[in-house]
KEKOL-797624 format. One line per 8 residues: number of its first residue (from 1); for each residue y, x, z of C-alpha. Coordinates in steps of 0.1 Angstrom, whole numbers. Example, Ala and Ser with C-alpha at 12.3 -4.5 7.8 and 13.67 -1.06 7.14 Angstrom:
1	-45 123 78 | -11 137 71
//
This chain:
1	-125 100 48 | -126 65 60 | -96 44 65 | -100 37 104 | -99 75 109 | -70 83 90 | -44 104 106 | -16 96 84
9	14 83 101 | 42 65 82 | 71 42 85 | 49 8 93 | 24 4 123 | -5 26 112 | -33 -2 119 | -11 -25 97
17	-10 -7 65 | -48 3 71 | -59 -33 75 | -44 -39 44 | -58 -12 25 | -91 -19 37 | -90 -53 29 | -74 -41 -5
25	-108 -19 -16 | -129 -45 -5 | -116 -66 -36 | -116 -44 -61 | -146 -40 -83 | -181 -21 -73 | -173 5 -102 | -145 15 -121
33	-145 43 -148 | -119 55 -172 | -82 58 -166 | -64 41 -146 | -24 40 -139 | -14 37 -102 | 22 25 -104 | 47 47 -82
41	40 81 -68 | 8 90 -45 | 9 76 -13 | -13 74 19 | -35 46 -2 | -44 68 -31 | -70 91 -15 | -91 60 -3
49	-88 46 -42 | -102 81 -55 | -126 86 -30 | -141 50 -39 | -139 59 -76 | -147 94 -84 | -155 84 -120 | -120 71 -126
57	-92 94 -135 | -60 78 -118 | -29 88 -128 | 6 80 -109 | 39 74 -127 | 66 99 -124 | 87 99 -92 | 124 87 -114
65	105 64 -133 | 123 29 -129 | 104 3 -133 | 129 -23 -142 | 141 -7 -172 | 116 25 -182 | 83 24 -203 | 54 33 -183
73	37 53 -211 | 44 62 -245 | 10 50 -261 | -2 12 -261 | -34 2 -247 | -46 35 -231 | -56 24 -196 | -88 4 -182
81	-71 -4 -150 | -39 -6 -133 | -31 -6 -97 | 1 -25 -91 | 2 -23 -54 | 31 -37 -32 | 52 -29 -63 | 66 -63 -77
89	85 -73 -48 | 108 -46 -51 | 118 -51 -82 | 149 -67 -99 | 132 -74 -130 | 93 -78 -128 | 87 -99 -159 | 96 -64 -175
97	75 -45 -157 | 44 -71 -161 | 50 -71 -198 | 50 -32 -199 | 19 -34 -178 | 2 -53 -205 | 15 -34 -233 | -6 -2 -216
105	-37 -16 -207 | -68 -20 -229 | -76 -54 -244 | -106 -55 -217 | -85 -37 -188 | -79 -53 -160 | -45 -50 -136 | -52 -52 -95
113	-18 -64 -75 | -9 -67 -39 | 19 -83 -30 | 40 -101 -1 | 29 -136 2 | 61 -160 -1 | 76 -185 0 | 94 -167 32
121	126 -173 50 | 149 -143 43 | 150 -130 74 | 114 -125 72 | 113 -103 40 | 117 -66 43 | 151 -50 33 | 137 -33 1
129	121 -66 -8 | 141 -82 -35 | 120 -117 -31 | 87 -130 -24 | 74 -152 -46 | 49 -183 -38 | 18 -185 -57 | 32 -209 -83
137	60 -187 -95 | 43 -156 -94 | 15 -172 -117 | 43 -184 -141 | 58 -150 -146 | 22 -134 -150 | 12 -162 -178 | 49 -153 -197
145	37 -114 -194 | 6 -123 -212 | -18 -124 -182 | -43 -146 -170 | -54 -150 -135 | -90 -139 -127 | -88 -140 -91 | -55 -149 -67
153	-63 -145 -31 | -47 -145 3 | -53 -112 24 | -48 -119 63 | -59 -96 89 | -85 -115 107 | -81 -144 135 | -72 -122 161
161	-49 -93 145 | -18 -115 150 | -19 -102 186 | -19 -66 174 | 9 -67 150 | 45 -68 154 | 65 -100 161 | 81 -98 125
169	45 -99 111 | 35 -126 136 | 64 -147 123 | 50 -144 90 | 15 -150 95 | 27 -184 106 | 43 -190 75 | 5 -185 61
177	-2 -148 57 | 11 -117 46 | -2 -107 9 | -19 -120 -21 | -45 -100 -41 | -44 -107 -76 | -64 -97 -105 | -50 -102 -143
185	-70 -98 -176 | -47 -98 -207 | -43 -133 -224 | -39 -124 -258 | -47 -91 -278 | -17 -83 -297
//
């Protein structure tokens, strides 16, 4: 299976999502082993991550898990990696969720996150998002949750991608890009 040849059809422009998936996979480490938590139910990106990391056991959260109020897992420090892809902007209480991620992540584990790049005018924020944080606010919240930033990069679609995207996404690109890719590690080991 390759990202470019997938037949998945979803609510977004397929090429738009597949490019984001490809750019995300490029930024993940060459090898990951152990146990990973992928926040959310299996989604179109899940098979690509499983294919790239056959030695990694990937668990998803239950469908009814409320990331704003529910615990992620009953045990502390059980996951080697957490995939937090396109989740944080949908939360009303993202700090709670990041603190829960901190709790279930092993001391030497990593959290990999993608999120809509902000700040954006309200009309450019998708209806299911509560906000698109600018980098300084996002880093402050990450720090409050007990994480250090290892990498903080802008994901873009390449120099000519804007010509193929929707008008909505073209305007978002004019405001500085589409998404952030962020790698985090724990600051403290309490």
